[in-house]
C-alpha positions in Angstrom: 121.3 93.3 10.5 123.4 90.0 10.2 124.2 87.1 12.1 127.0 88.5 13.6 125.1 91.4 14.8 122.6 88.9 16.6 125.3 86.8 18.2 124.4 87.3 21.6 126.6 84.5 23.0 129.6 85.6 20.9 129.8 82.2 19.2 131.0 84.0 15.9 133.6 86.2 17.3 137.2 85.5 16.0 138.9 86.2 19.5 141.9 87.7 17.6 142.7 84.6 15.6 143.7 84.7 12.2 141.2 83.4 9.5 142.2 81.1 6.8 139.9 82.4 4.2 137.1 84.7 3.8 134.1 84.7 6.4 134.6 84.2 9.9 137.4 82.5 11.8 135.6 79.0 13.0 138.6 78.1 15.3 136.9 79.5 18.4 133.2 78.7 17.6 130.7 76.8 15.5 131.1 79.4 12.7 129.2 79.2 9.5 128.9 75.4 9.2 127.0 75.4 12.5 124.6 78.5 13.2 122.2 79.5 15.8 118.7 79.9 14.0 117.7 83.1 16.0 120.9 84.7 14.6 119.8 84.1 11.0 116.3 85.4 11.4 116.5 88.9 9.7 119.6 88.3 7.6 119.4 89.7 3.9 118.8 87.7 1.1 120.4 88.5 -2.2 120.5 86.8 -5.9 123.9 86.0 -7.7 123.8 89.5 -9.3 123.9 91.3 -5.8 120.1 92.5 -6.2 118.2 92.7 -2.7 115.6 89.7 -2.5 114.3 90.4 0.8 115.3 89.0 4.7 114.6 85.8 6.3 111.5 86.2 8.7 111.4 82.6 9.9 113.2 79.3 9.9 110.9 76.1 9.5 112.2 73.1 11.3 111.1 69.7 9.9 111.0 68.2 13.4 110.2 64.7 12.3 113.3 64.7 9.9 115.5 66.5 12.2 116.5 69.1 9.8 115.7 72.9 8.5 113.0 72.6 5.8 112.6 76.2 4.8 113.5 79.7 5.2 110.4 82.0 4.8 111.6 84.9 2.8 109.9 88.5 3.0 110.0 90.2 -0.4 108.0 93.1 -1.9 105.6 95.7 -0.4 106.2 99.3 0.8 106.8 100.4 4.3 105.5 97.1 5.5 102.4 96.9 3.6 101.6 94.5 0.8 104.8 92.3 1.7 104.5 88.5 0.4 106.2 85.6 2.2 107.9 82.7 0.3 108.9 79.5 1.7 112.5 78.8 0.1 113.8 75.4 0.5 116.8 75.6 3.0 118.8 73.8 0.1 118.5 76.7 -2.2 120.2 79.2 -0.1 123.9 79.6 0.3 125.4 81.6 2.9 128.0 84.4 1.9 130.3 84.9 4.6 132.2 87.6 3.2 129.0 89.6 2.6 127.3 88.1 5.8 124.1 87.4 3.6 122.3 84.7 2.0 122.3 84.1 -1.7 119.3 82.8 -3.6 120.0 81.9 -7.3 116.8 83.4 -8.7 116.0 86.6 -10.5 113.8 89.2 -8.7 111.0 88.6 -11.7 111.2 84.9 -10.9 110.7 85.4 -7.2 107.7 88.0 -7.8 105.9 85.3 -9.6 107.0 82.3 -7.1 104.3 80.6 -5.1 103.9 82.9 -1.8 101.7 83.7 0.8 100.0 86.5 2.8 101.5 86.6 6.4 98.0 86.1 7.8 97.2 83.1 5.9 100.2 80.4 6.0 100.1 77.1 3.8 100.2 73.9 5.4 103.7 73.2 4.8 103.2 69.7 6.0 101.3 69.1 2.7 103.4 66.8 0.4 101.8 68.2 -2.7 102.9 71.9 -1.5 106.1 70.9 -0.7 106.9 69.0 -4.0 105.7 72.0 -5.7 107.9 74.6 -3.8 110.9 72.2 -4.0 110.6 72.0 -7.8 110.0 75.8 -8.2 113.5 76.5 -6.6 115.4 73.5 -8.0 117.9 74.3 -10.4 117.1 73.7 -14.0 119.0 70.8 -15.5 121.2 71.8 -18.4 120.2 70.5 -21.8 
């Protein structure tokens, strides 16, 4: 399911207007630049190669800073068993409005080895050392 399917208020509908480019028309609503958090939970996440990486289970807000901190991504497991959760910095995700999913520029193997956590044992996301380690893991490597 994607954000348009979860749009209970109709904010992403094009209402018959033409769209200037790929993705939904933003002339009649907030569009992909400003989106409802509850419409994003459950959206698929894939990598640059089109491989499915999982889906967004939660969006973590940094209330003090007034911004989105992390998307919690569910990846792995079988029939709901053994799933691992990963906190991905919001800046590491790109919205693909054409395919209605998020793109995370990481290979499946790198995600498998990423710092993750059990759904019953969440980390202290306010811990600065934890936040720095997560941010560094998903930061694009600098070209030589």
